[in-house]
DRENDO-1510 file (C-alpha; in Angstrom, 1 decimal, always signed):
<recs>
REC; n; res; u; v; w
REC; 1; MET; -0.6; +55.6; +57.1 .
REC; 2; SER; +0.2; +51.9; +57.9 .
REC; 3; ASN; +0.5; +48.7; +55.9 .
REC; 4; LYS; -0.3; +46.6; +58.9 .
REC; 5; LEU; -3.5; +44.7; +58.1 .
REC; 6; PRO; -6.4; +45.0; +60.5 .
REC; 7; ASN; -6.6; +42.0; +63.0 .
REC; 8; ASP; -10.4; +41.7; +62.5 .
REC; 9; LEU; -9.8; +41.2; +58.7 .
REC; 10; ILE; -7.0; +38.7; +59.4 .
REC; 11; ASN; -9.2; +36.7; +61.8 .
REC; 12; HIS; -12.0; +36.7; +59.3 .
REC; 13; LEU; -9.8; +35.3; +56.5 .
REC; 14; LYS; -8.4; +32.7; +58.9 .
REC; 15; GLU; -11.8; +31.1; +59.2 .
REC; 16; ASP; -11.0; +29.3; +56.0 .
REC; 17; PRO; -8.5; +26.7; +57.0 .
REC; 18; GLU; -7.1; +26.4; +53.5 .
REC; 19; PHE; -6.4; +30.1; +53.2 .
REC; 20; ASP; -2.6; +30.9; +53.1 .
REC; 21; ILE; -2.6; +33.9; +55.5 .
REC; 22; GLU; +1.2; +34.2; +55.6 .
REC; 23; ALA; +1.4; +34.5; +51.8 .
REC; 24; PHE; -1.5; +37.0; +51.9 .
REC; 25; VAL; +0.2; +39.2; +54.6 .
REC; 26; TYR; +3.6; +39.0; +52.9 .
REC; 27; LYS; +2.2; +40.1; +49.6 .
REC; 28; HIS; +0.7; +43.2; +51.3 .
REC; 29; GLU; +4.1; +44.1; +52.8 .
REC; 30; GLU; +5.6; +44.2; +49.3 .
REC; 31; GLU; +5.7; +47.5; +47.5 .
REC; 32; GLU; +5.6; +46.0; +44.0 .
REC; 33; LYS; +2.3; +46.7; +42.3 .
REC; 34; THR; +0.7; +45.1; +39.3 .
REC; 35; ASN; +0.2; +47.5; +36.4 .
REC; 36; SER; -2.3; +46.8; +33.6 .
REC; 37; ILE; -4.2; +48.3; +30.7 .
REC; 38; ARG; -7.1; +47.3; +28.4 .
REC; 39; ILE; -6.8; +48.4; +24.8 .
REC; 40; ASN; -9.6; +50.0; +22.8 .
REC; 41; PRO; -10.3; +47.5; +20.0 .
REC; 42; LEU; -11.7; +50.2; +17.7 .
REC; 43; LYS; -8.5; +52.4; +17.8 .
REC; 44; SER; -5.4; +51.0; +16.2 .
REC; 45; PHE; -2.1; +51.8; +17.7 .
REC; 46; ASP; +1.2; +50.1; +18.6 .
REC; 47; TYR; +0.4; +49.1; +22.2 .
REC; 48; THR; +3.7; +47.1; +22.5 .
REC; 49; SER; +5.4; +50.5; +22.9 .
REC; 50; LEU; +4.0; +50.6; +26.4 .
REC; 51; GLY; +6.2; +47.7; +27.6 .
REC; 52; ILE; +3.9; +44.7; +27.6 .
REC; 53; ALA; +4.7; +42.0; +30.2 .
REC; 54; GLY; +2.0; +39.5; +29.3 .
REC; 55; SER; -1.7; +39.0; +28.6 .
REC; 56; ILE; -4.4; +39.0; +31.2 .
REC; 57; PRO; -6.0; +35.5; +30.7 .
REC; 58; TRP; -9.6; +36.5; +31.4 .
REC; 59; CYS; -9.7; +39.5; +29.1 .
REC; 60; THR; -8.6; +39.4; +25.5 .
REC; 61; GLU; -7.8; +43.1; +25.3 .
REC; 62; GLY; -6.1; +43.2; +28.7 .
REC; 63; PHE; -2.3; +43.3; +29.2 .
REC; 64; TYR; +0.1; +43.5; +32.1 .
REC; 65; LEU; +2.8; +46.2; +31.9 .
REC; 66; LYS; +6.5; +45.7; +32.9 .
REC; 67; GLU; +6.3; +49.0; +34.8 .
REC; 68; ARG; +3.8; +51.9; +35.2 .
REC; 69; PRO; +4.4; +54.5; +32.5 .
REC; 70; ILE; +3.6; +58.2; +32.9 .
REC; 71; PHE; +0.2; +58.0; +31.3 .
REC; 72; THR; +0.0; +61.8; +31.3 .
REC; 73; LEU; +2.8; +62.0; +28.8 .
REC; 74; ASP; +1.4; +59.4; +26.4 .
REC; 75; PRO; -0.7; +60.8; +23.5 .
REC; 76; PHE; -2.3; +57.4; +23.0 .
REC; 77; PHE; -3.8; +57.6; +26.5 .
REC; 78; HIS; -5.3; +61.0; +25.8 .
REC; 79; ALA; -6.7; +59.7; +22.5 .
REC; 80; GLY; -8.6; +56.9; +24.2 .
REC; 81; CYS; -6.5; +54.1; +22.7 .
REC; 82; TYR; -6.4; +52.2; +26.0 .
REC; 83; TYR; -7.7; +52.5; +29.6 .
REC; 84; SER; -5.5; +51.9; +32.7 .
REC; 85; GLN; -7.6; +49.4; +34.6 .
REC; 86; GLU; -6.9; +47.0; +37.4 .
REC; 87; ALA; -6.6; +43.5; +36.0 .
REC; 88; SER; -9.0; +41.7; +38.4 .
REC; 89; SER; -11.9; +43.9; +37.5 .
REC; 90; MET; -11.5; +43.0; +33.8 .
REC; 91; PHE; -13.1; +39.6; +34.7 .
REC; 92; LEU; -16.4; +41.0; +33.5 .
REC; 93; ALA; -15.1; +40.3; +29.9 .
REC; 94; HIS; -14.9; +36.6; +30.8 .
REC; 95; ALA; -18.4; +36.6; +32.1 .
REC; 96; ILE; -19.8; +38.3; +29.0 .
REC; 97; ALA; -18.0; +35.7; +26.8 .
REC; 98; GLN; -19.2; +32.8; +28.9 .
REC; 99; LEU; -22.8; +33.9; +28.8 .
REC; 100; SER; -22.7; +34.8; +25.1 .
REC; 101; LEU; -24.0; +38.3; +25.9 .
REC; 102; ALA; -22.2; +39.8; +22.9 .
REC; 103; ASP; -24.3; +37.6; +20.4 .
REC; 104; LYS; -27.1; +40.1; +20.1 .
REC; 105; PRO; -27.8; +43.8; +21.0 .
REC; 106; LEU; -29.0; +44.4; +24.5 .
REC; 107; LYS; -29.5; +47.2; +26.9 .
REC; 108; ALA; -27.1; +47.4; +29.8 .
REC; 109; LEU; -26.9; +49.6; +32.9 .
REC; 110; ASP; -23.6; +50.2; +34.7 .
REC; 111; LEU; -25.1; +51.6; +37.9 .
REC; 112; CYS; -22.0; +52.8; +39.9 .
REC; 113; ALA; -19.8; +53.6; +36.9 .
REC; 114; ALA; -17.2; +56.2; +37.7 .
REC; 115; PRO; -14.4; +56.5; +36.8 .
REC; 116; GLY; -15.4; +54.4; +33.8 .
REC; 117; GLY; -13.3; +51.2; +33.7 .
REC; 118; LYS; -16.2; +48.8; +33.6 .
REC; 119; SER; -18.3; +51.0; +31.3 .
REC; 120; THR; -15.5; +51.2; +28.7 .
REC; 121; LEU; -15.1; +47.4; +29.0 .
REC; 122; LEU; -18.8; +46.8; +28.5 .
REC; 123; ASN; -18.8; +49.2; +25.6 .
REC; 124; ALA; -16.1; +47.2; +23.9 .
REC; 125; ALA; -17.2; +43.7; +24.9 .
REC; 126; LEU; -21.0; +43.8; +24.2 .
REC; 127; HIS; -22.6; +43.6; +20.8 .
REC; 128; PRO; -21.8; +46.9; +18.9 .
REC; 129; GLN; -25.5; +47.7; +18.5 .
REC; 130; SER; -26.1; +47.5; +22.3 .
REC; 131; LEU; -27.1; +50.5; +24.4 .
REC; 132; LEU; -25.1; +51.3; +27.5 .
REC; 133; VAL; -26.4; +53.6; +30.2 .
REC; 134; SER; -23.5; +54.5; +32.4 .
REC; 135; ASN; -24.7; +56.0; +35.7 .
REC; 136; GLU; -22.8; +57.6; +38.5 .
REC; 137; ILE; -24.5; +58.3; +41.8 .
REC; 138; ILE; -22.1; +60.9; +43.0 .
REC; 139; LYS; -22.3; +64.2; +41.1 .
REC; 140; ALA; -18.6; +65.1; +41.6 .
REC; 141; ARG; -17.5; +61.9; +39.8 .
REC; 142; VAL; -19.8; +62.3; +36.7 .
REC; 143; ASN; -17.4; +64.5; +34.7 .
REC; 144; ILE; -14.5; +62.0; +34.8 .
REC; 145; LEU; -16.9; +59.2; +33.8 .
REC; 146; SER; -18.1; +61.3; +30.9 .
REC; 147; ASP; -14.6; +62.3; +29.8 .
REC; 148; ASN; -13.4; +58.6; +29.8 .
REC; 149; LEU; -16.3; +57.5; +27.7 .
REC; 150; MET; -15.8; +60.4; +25.4 .
REC; 151; ARG; -12.2; +59.2; +24.8 .
REC; 152; TRP; -13.4; +55.7; +24.2 .
REC; 153; GLY; -15.3; +57.2; +21.2 .
REC; 154; ASN; -18.6; +55.2; +20.8 .
REC; 155; PRO; -22.0; +56.9; +20.2 .
REC; 156; ASN; -24.1; +54.2; +21.8 .
REC; 157; VAL; -23.7; +55.5; +25.4 .
REC; 158; VAL; -25.8; +57.6; +27.7 .
REC; 159; VAL; -24.2; +59.1; +30.8 .
REC; 160; SER; -26.5; +59.8; +33.7 .
REC; 161; ASN; -26.3; +61.1; +37.3 .
REC; 162; ASN; -29.0; +59.5; +39.4 .
REC; 163; ASP; -29.7; +57.8; +42.6 .
REC; 164; PRO; -30.4; +54.1; +42.1 .
REC; 165; SER; -34.1; +54.7; +43.1 .
REC; 166; ALA; -34.6; +56.6; +39.8 .
REC; 167; PHE; -34.3; +53.4; +37.9 .
REC; 168; LYS; -37.5; +52.1; +39.4 .
REC; 169; HIS; -39.2; +54.2; +36.7 .
REC; 170; LEU; -37.8; +51.8; +34.1 .
REC; 171; PRO; -39.2; +48.5; +35.1 .
REC; 172; GLY; -37.9; +45.5; +33.2 .
REC; 173; TYR; -35.9; +47.7; +30.9 .
REC; 174; PHE; -32.4; +46.5; +31.1 .
REC; 175; ASP; -31.0; +43.1; +30.0 .
REC; 176; LEU; -27.8; +43.4; +32.0 .
REC; 177; LEU; -27.4; +45.3; +35.3 .
REC; 178; VAL; -23.8; +45.8; +36.5 .
REC; 179; VAL; -23.4; +46.8; +40.2 .
REC; 180; ASP; -19.8; +47.4; +41.2 .
REC; 181; ALA; -20.9; +48.4; +44.7 .
REC; 182; PRO; -19.3; +50.9; +47.0 .
REC; 183; CYS; -17.6; +48.8; +49.6 .
REC; 184; SER; -15.2; +48.9; +52.6 .
REC; 185; GLY; -12.2; +48.6; +50.2 .
REC; 186; SER; -10.1; +45.9; +51.8 .
REC; 187; GLY; -9.3; +44.5; +48.3 .
REC; 188; MET; -7.3; +47.7; +47.7 .
REC; 189; PHE; -5.0; +47.4; +50.7 .
REC; 190; HIS; -2.1; +46.0; +48.6 .
REC; 191; LYS; -2.4; +48.9; +46.1 .
REC; 192; ASP; -3.4; +51.7; +48.5 .
REC; 193; HIS; -2.0; +51.4; +52.1 .
REC; 194; ALA; -4.0; +54.5; +53.1 .
REC; 195; ALA; -7.2; +52.5; +52.8 .
REC; 196; ILE; -6.1; +50.4; +55.7 .
REC; 197; ASP; -6.6; +53.2; +58.2 .
REC; 198; GLU; -10.2; +53.7; +57.0 .
REC; 199; TRP; -11.3; +50.1; +57.4 .
REC; 200; SER; -13.4; +48.9; +60.3 .
REC; 201; LEU; -16.0; +46.2; +61.0 .
REC; 202; ALA; -18.5; +49.1; +61.5 .
REC; 203; ASN; -17.8; +50.3; +58.0 .
REC; 204; VAL; -18.2; +46.8; +56.6 .
REC; 205; LYS; -21.7; +46.7; +58.2 .
REC; 206; LEU; -22.5; +50.1; +56.9 .
REC; 207; CYS; -21.4; +49.2; +53.4 .
REC; 208; SER; -23.4; +46.0; +53.4 .
REC; 209; GLU; -26.5; +47.9; +54.2 .
REC; 210; ARG; -25.7; +50.4; +51.5 .
REC; 211; GLN; -25.2; +47.7; +49.0 .
REC; 212; LYS; -28.6; +46.2; +49.8 .
REC; 213; ARG; -30.2; +49.6; +49.4 .
REC; 214; ILE; -28.6; +50.1; +46.0 .
REC; 215; LEU; -29.6; +46.7; +44.8 .
REC; 216; ALA; -33.2; +46.9; +46.1 .
REC; 217; HIS; -33.7; +50.3; +44.4 .
REC; 218; SER; -32.4; +49.1; +41.0 .
REC; 219; LEU; -33.4; +45.5; +40.6 .
REC; 220; ASP; -36.8; +46.3; +39.2 .
REC; 221; SER; -35.1; +47.8; +36.2 .
REC; 222; LEU; -33.8; +44.4; +35.2 .
REC; 223; THR; -35.9; +42.3; +32.9 .
REC; 224; GLN; -37.0; +38.8; +33.6 .
REC; 225; ASP; -34.2; +36.4; +32.7 .
REC; 226; GLY; -31.8; +39.4; +32.7 .
REC; 227; TYR; -28.4; +39.2; +34.3 .
REC; 228; LEU; -26.9; +40.9; +37.3 .
REC; 229; PHE; -23.1; +41.3; +37.6 .
REC; 230; TYR; -22.4; +42.0; +41.3 .
REC; 231; SER; -18.9; +42.9; +42.4 .
REC; 232; THR; -16.9; +44.6; +45.2 .
REC; 233; CYS; -13.3; +45.2; +46.0 .
REC; 234; SER; -13.8; +43.8; +49.5 .
REC; 235; TYR; -12.8; +40.6; +51.2 .
REC; 236; SER; -15.6; +40.6; +53.7 .
REC; 237; LYS; -18.3; +37.9; +53.2 .
REC; 238; GLU; -20.9; +40.4; +54.6 .
REC; 239; GLU; -20.4; +42.4; +51.4 .
REC; 240; ASN; -20.0; +39.5; +49.1 .
REC; 241; GLU; -21.4; +36.0; +49.6 .
REC; 242; ASP; -23.9; +37.2; +52.2 .
REC; 243; ILE; -25.2; +39.7; +49.7 .
REC; 244; VAL; -25.6; +37.0; +47.1 .
REC; 245; ASP; -27.6; +34.9; +49.6 .
REC; 246; TRP; -29.8; +38.0; +50.3 .
REC; 247; LEU; -30.4; +38.4; +46.6 .
REC; 248; ILE; -31.6; +34.8; +46.3 .
REC; 249; ASP; -33.8; +35.0; +49.4 .
REC; 250; GLU; -35.4; +38.4; +48.9 .
REC; 251; TRP; -35.4; +38.7; +45.1 .
REC; 252; GLY; -35.6; +35.1; +43.9 .
REC; 253; MET; -32.4; +35.6; +41.9 .
REC; 254; ALA; -30.8; +32.4; +40.5 .
REC; 255; PRO; -27.0; +32.1; +40.9 .
REC; 256; LEU; -25.0; +31.1; +37.9 .
REC; 257; SER; -21.5; +29.6; +37.7 .
REC; 258; LEU; -18.7; +30.3; +35.2 .
REC; 259; SER; -16.0; +28.0; +34.1 .
REC; 260; VAL; -12.6; +29.3; +35.3 .
REC; 261; ASP; -9.1; +28.0; +34.5 .
REC; 262; GLU; -7.5; +26.8; +37.7 .
REC; 263; ALA; -4.2; +28.2; +36.4 .
REC; 264; TRP; -5.6; +31.7; +36.8 .
REC; 265; GLY; -5.5; +31.4; +40.6 .
REC; 266; ILE; -9.1; +32.6; +41.2 .
REC; 267; ASP; -10.8; +31.2; +44.3 .
REC; 268; GLN; -14.2; +29.8; +43.5 .
REC; 269; THR; -16.4; +30.2; +46.6 .
REC; 270; GLN; -19.9; +29.2; +47.7 .
REC; 271; SER; -22.3; +31.3; +49.7 .
REC; 272; PRO; -23.1; +29.9; +53.2 .
REC; 273; LEU; -26.9; +29.5; +52.8 .
REC; 274; HIS; -27.4; +28.6; +49.1 .
REC; 275; GLY; -24.0; +27.4; +47.9 .
REC; 276; ALA; -24.1; +30.2; +45.2 .
REC; 277; HIS; -20.9; +30.6; +43.2 .
REC; 278; GLY; -18.6; +33.6; +43.7 .
REC; 279; TYR; -15.2; +34.4; +42.4 .
REC; 280; ARG; -12.5; +35.9; +44.7 .
REC; 281; PHE; -9.3; +37.4; +43.6 .
REC; 282; TYR; -6.4; +37.6; +46.1 .
REC; 283; PRO; -3.2; +39.5; +45.2 .
REC; 284; HIS; -0.9; +36.7; +46.4 .
REC; 285; LYS; -2.6; +34.2; +44.0 .
REC; 286; VAL; -3.5; +36.3; +40.9 .
REC; 287; GLY; -2.0; +39.1; +38.9 .
REC; 288; GLY; -4.4; +41.7; +40.3 .
REC; 289; GLU; -5.9; +43.3; +43.4 .
REC; 290; GLY; -8.6; +42.0; +45.7 .
REC; 291; PHE; -12.0; +41.6; +44.0 .
REC; 292; PHE; -15.2; +39.6; +44.3 .
REC; 293; PHE; -17.6; +38.8; +41.5 .
REC; 294; ALA; -20.9; +36.9; +41.2 .
REC; 295; VAL; -23.5; +36.5; +38.4 .
REC; 296; LEU; -27.2; +36.0; +39.0 .
REC; 297; GLN; -30.2; +35.8; +36.8 .
REC; 298; LYS; -33.6; +37.3; +37.5 .
REC; 299; LYS; -36.3; +34.6; +37.4 .
REC; 300; ASN; -39.2; +36.4; +39.0 .
REC; 301; GLU; -41.9; +37.9; +36.8 .
REC; 302; GLN; -41.2; +41.5; +36.1 .
REC; 303; THR; -43.6; +44.1; +34.7 .
REC; 304; THR; -42.0; +45.8; +31.7 .
REC; 305; PHE; -41.6; +49.4; +30.8 .
REC; 306; SER; -43.9; +50.3; +27.9 .
REC; 307; ARG; -42.6; +52.5; +25.1 .
REC; 308; LYS; -46.0; +52.7; +23.3 .
REC; 309; LYS; -47.0; +56.0; +25.0 .
REC; 310; ILE; -43.8; +57.8; +24.1 .
REC; 311; LYS; -44.2; +60.4; +21.5 .
REC; 312; LEU; -41.2; +61.7; +19.6 .
REC; 313; ASP; -40.8; +65.4; +19.3 .
REC; 314; ARG; -40.3; +67.0; +15.8 .
REC; 315; ASN; -36.6; +66.7; +15.1 .
REC; 316; ASN; -35.4; +69.9; +13.2 .
REC; 317; ALA; -31.7; +69.0; +13.5 .
REC; 318; PRO; -30.0; +68.9; +10.1 .
REC; 319; GLN; -29.4; +65.3; +9.2 .
REC; 320; ALA; -27.1; +65.7; +6.2 .
REC; 321; LEU; -24.5; +67.9; +7.9 .
REC; 322; ALA; -23.0; +65.2; +10.1 .
REC; 323; LYS; -22.3; +63.0; +7.0 .
REC; 324; ASN; -19.5; +65.5; +6.2 .
REC; 325; TRP; -17.7; +64.4; +9.3 .
REC; 326; LEU; -18.8; +60.9; +10.4 .
REC; 327; ASP; -19.9; +57.5; +9.1 .
REC; 328; MET; -23.6; +57.9; +9.9 .
REC; 329; GLU; -24.7; +54.3; +9.2 .
REC; 330; GLY; -27.4; +53.5; +11.9 .
REC; 331; LEU; -27.1; +57.0; +13.5 .
REC; 332; TYR; -29.3; +60.1; +13.5 .
REC; 333; THR; -28.7; +63.7; +14.6 .
REC; 334; PHE; -30.5; +65.6; +17.3 .
REC; 335; ALA; -29.9; +69.1; +18.8 .
REC; 336; HIS; -29.6; +69.9; +22.5 .
REC; 337; HIS; -29.4; +73.7; +22.8 .
REC; 338; ASP; -26.7; +74.7; +20.4 .
REC; 339; ASP; -24.9; +71.3; +20.4 .
REC; 340; LEU; -25.5; +68.7; +17.7 .
REC; 341; HIS; -25.4; +65.1; +18.8 .
REC; 342; VAL; -25.4; +61.7; +17.0 .
REC; 343; PHE; -27.0; +58.7; +18.5 .
REC; 344; PRO; -28.1; +55.2; +17.3 .
REC; 345; LYS; -31.4; +55.4; +15.4 .
REC; 346; LEU; -32.4; +52.1; +16.9 .
REC; 347; TYR; -32.7; +53.8; +20.3 .
REC; 348; GLU; -34.3; +57.1; +19.4 .
REC; 349; VAL; -37.5; +56.2; +21.4 .
REC; 350; ASP; -35.4; +54.8; +24.2 .
REC; 351; LEU; -33.5; +58.1; +24.5 .
REC; 352; LYS; -36.8; +60.0; +24.8 .
REC; 353; ALA; -37.9; +57.6; +27.6 .
REC; 354; LEU; -34.6; +58.0; +29.5 .
REC; 355; GLN; -34.9; +61.8; +29.3 .
REC; 356; GLN; -38.3; +61.6; +30.9 .
REC; 357; VAL; -37.2; +59.8; +34.0 .
REC; 358; LEU; -33.4; +60.4; +34.4 .
REC; 359; TYR; -31.0; +63.3; +34.6 .
REC; 360; LEU; -28.7; +62.8; +31.6 .
REC; 361; LYS; -25.2; +64.2; +31.6 .
REC; 362; ASN; -24.7; +63.3; +27.9 .
REC; 363; ALA; -26.2; +61.1; +25.2 .
REC; 364; GLY; -24.3; +59.8; +22.2 .
REC; 365; THR; -21.5; +61.9; +20.7 .
REC; 366; PRO; -21.8; +65.7; +20.7 .
REC; 367; ILE; -20.2; +66.5; +17.4 .
REC; 368; GLY; -20.1; +70.3; +17.6 .
REC; 369; LYS; -22.0; +73.6; +17.8 .
REC; 370; LEU; -24.1; +74.9; +15.0 .
REC; 371; THR; -23.3; +78.5; +13.9 .
REC; 372; GLY; -25.7; +79.2; +11.1 .
REC; 373; LYS; -25.2; +76.4; +8.6 .
REC; 374; GLU; -21.6; +75.7; +9.8 .
REC; 375; LEU; -20.4; +73.2; +12.4 .
REC; 376; VAL; -17.8; +74.1; +14.9 .
REC; 377; PRO; -16.4; +70.6; +15.6 .
REC; 378; SER; -16.2; +69.3; +19.1 .
REC; 379; HIS; -13.4; +67.4; +20.8 .
REC; 380; ASP; -15.7; +64.4; +21.2 .
REC; 381; LEU; -16.0; +64.3; +17.4 .
REC; 382; ALA; -12.2; +64.2; +17.0 .
REC; 383; LEU; -12.0; +61.1; +19.3 .
REC; 384; SER; -15.1; +59.4; +17.8 .
REC; 385; VAL; -14.6; +55.9; +16.3 .
REC; 386; ARG; -17.1; +57.0; +13.6 .
REC; 387; ILE; -15.1; +60.0; +12.3 .
REC; 388; LEU; -14.3; +59.9; +8.6 .
REC; 389; PRO; -10.6; +58.8; +8.0 .
REC; 390; ASP; -10.0; +61.2; +5.1 .
REC; 391; LEU; -10.6; +64.6; +6.9 .
REC; 392; PRO; -7.7; +67.1; +6.8 .
REC; 393; ALA; -5.0; +66.1; +9.3 .
REC; 394; ILE; -1.5; +66.9; +10.4 .
REC; 395; GLU; +0.8; +64.2; +11.7 .
REC; 396; LEU; +2.9; +65.2; +14.8 .
REC; 397; GLU; +6.1; +64.0; +16.3 .
REC; 398; LEU; +6.0; +63.1; +20.1 .
REC; 399; ASP; +7.3; +66.5; +21.3 .
REC; 400; GLU; +4.9; +68.3; +19.0 .
REC; 401; ALA; +2.0; +66.2; +20.2 .
REC; 402; LEU; +2.7; +66.8; +23.8 .
REC; 403; ASN; +3.0; +70.5; +23.1 .
REC; 404; TYR; -0.4; +70.4; +21.5 .
REC; 405; LEU; -1.9; +68.5; +24.5 .
REC; 406; ARG; -0.6; +71.1; +26.8 .
REC; 407; LYS; -2.6; +73.6; +24.8 .
REC; 408; GLU; +0.5; +75.6; +23.9 .
REC; 409; THR; +1.0; +77.6; +20.8 .
REC; 410; VAL; +1.3; +75.3; +17.7 .
REC; 411; ASP; +4.2; +76.1; +15.4 .
REC; 412; PRO; +2.7; +76.9; +11.9 .
REC; 413; GLY; +5.7; +75.0; +10.5 .
REC; 414; VAL; +3.9; +71.7; +11.2 .
REC; 415; ASN; +1.3; +72.7; +8.5 .
REC; 416; THR; +3.5; +71.6; +5.6 .
REC; 417; ASN; +0.6; +71.1; +3.2 .
REC; 418; ASN; -0.8; +74.6; +3.9 .
REC; 419; LEU; -4.1; +73.2; +5.1 .
REC; 420; LYS; -6.9; +75.7; +5.9 .
REC; 421; GLY; -9.8; +75.7; +8.4 .
REC; 422; TRP; -10.5; +72.8; +10.8 .
REC; 423; VAL; -7.7; +70.3; +10.8 .
REC; 424; LEU; -7.2; +67.2; +13.0 .
REC; 425; MET; -3.9; +66.8; +14.9 .
REC; 426; ARG; -2.7; +63.2; +14.9 .
REC; 427; TYR; +0.0; +61.1; +16.5 .
REC; 428; GLN; +1.0; +57.9; +14.7 .
REC; 429; GLY; -2.3; +58.0; +12.9 .
REC; 430; VAL; -4.4; +58.5; +15.9 .
REC; 431; ASN; -6.6; +61.6; +16.3 .
REC; 432; LEU; -5.8; +63.9; +19.3 .
REC; 433; GLY; -8.1; +66.9; +18.6 .
REC; 434; TRP; -8.6; +70.0; +16.4 .
REC; 435; ILE; -6.8; +73.1; +15.3 .
REC; 436; LYS; -8.0; +75.9; +13.1 .
REC; 437; ALA; -5.4; +76.7; +10.5 .
REC; 438; MET; -5.3; +80.4; +9.6 .
REC; 439; PRO; -3.2; +82.1; +6.9 .
REC; 440; ASN; -0.5; +83.2; +9.4 .
REC; 441; ARG; -1.2; +81.2; +12.6 .
REC; 442; ILE; -2.7; +78.1; +14.1 .
REC; 443; ASN; -5.3; +78.2; +16.8 .
REC; 444; ASN; -5.1; +75.3; +19.3 .
REC; 445; TYR; -8.6; +74.0; +20.1 .
REC; 446; TYR; -7.6; +71.3; +22.6 .
REC; 447; PRO; -10.0; +71.6; +25.5 .
REC; 448; LYS; -8.6; +73.7; +28.4 .
REC; 449; GLU; -10.0; +71.4; +31.0 .
REC; 450; LEU; -8.3; +68.3; +29.5 .
REC; 451; ARG; -4.9; +69.9; +28.8 .
REC; 452; ILE; -1.7; +68.4; +30.4 .
REC; 453; ALA; -1.2; +70.8; +33.3 .
REC; 454; VAL; +1.3; +69.0; +35.5 .
REC; 455; LEU; +4.3; +67.1; +34.2 .
</recs>
């Protein structure tokens, strides 16, 4: 592993006579890394306990940390109170605000979504009645995406595992398409020196071709006048500005500009053919890693997916049961095998449409399994932002909370009110998961696959 930057990359950056290559190289020789989080606005907790160093100027919920904590040992992390996200990539929040995309409900697709940073950002920044389809192309990465969105706690999300070509079957369906494209990764060199050894001009070319394929297969799903957010963590113009020019030439996309405070240190670039605006983040100029971002709007006419032929199946799921556990305003219940889910009623037909053309990993919030007329509550329900606040609960101290998150035996002594049945475990008012309180013992129902296994 080396921290010596590739000569081909250095020569490429030197083509800009105003680029400070010495400062760029020096920054990459430093071992100091920027640490940042983005808080979940729907889960209240004392985030100052994490050691806040300052605010991220382009994201209201983003904060720099004085040092990187051990997230594994923080109950707030496991409860979905915040997401550890690289600061530069939070720039999506600024674009959403600038374009007023949170003013009304819309349908958004995060095409290359794992591990979930941008999806959780979209879920927080867009209108609360929006629908988010969070897709991951690589099957092995879908579970971490689903887990992170489960922690975030909103029911208006569908998680899917599909090749971009599958979205051709939903023409003109989405109002916002987010493509954080797989790339050669040079923007991560400061954070991850191991990535340097994997970089080459041949890989840049390969990634550029892959990016075009991903975009070509998915752009039909964007409605006319819909927005494309395109981003990479690469410094190569072949993966950035050249792709923007290709989108304009081949797809008739219209580039848009955003107003950016000069004090933020973001480089505003123009593509070589059309002068389209792009936004570059360099670690020696901003508090973040390398990142490229561009916004385009679809102007060509686009045939639109029709929902008229979609027939809803008879829904035999009990609708009243969920009201004992959640605020069900605007939601309905449906069953998938033995699991009961809640999902926005506004998108009931949409869910049926998505099921017909996509492989779905999850839809909405699975709230538990039906056993007769009883519900065995799920971990997803415990972390839902819709869960009722007055359900039976036990407040834990830090050591007790970590013991619970390790899925170790829970001391019956914590049950000072002698509660019975399904009980929430909380840390500083935030739900962590379920126990079942029995007369002489407590059963720990924290999911085995999520437990703290390594300290």
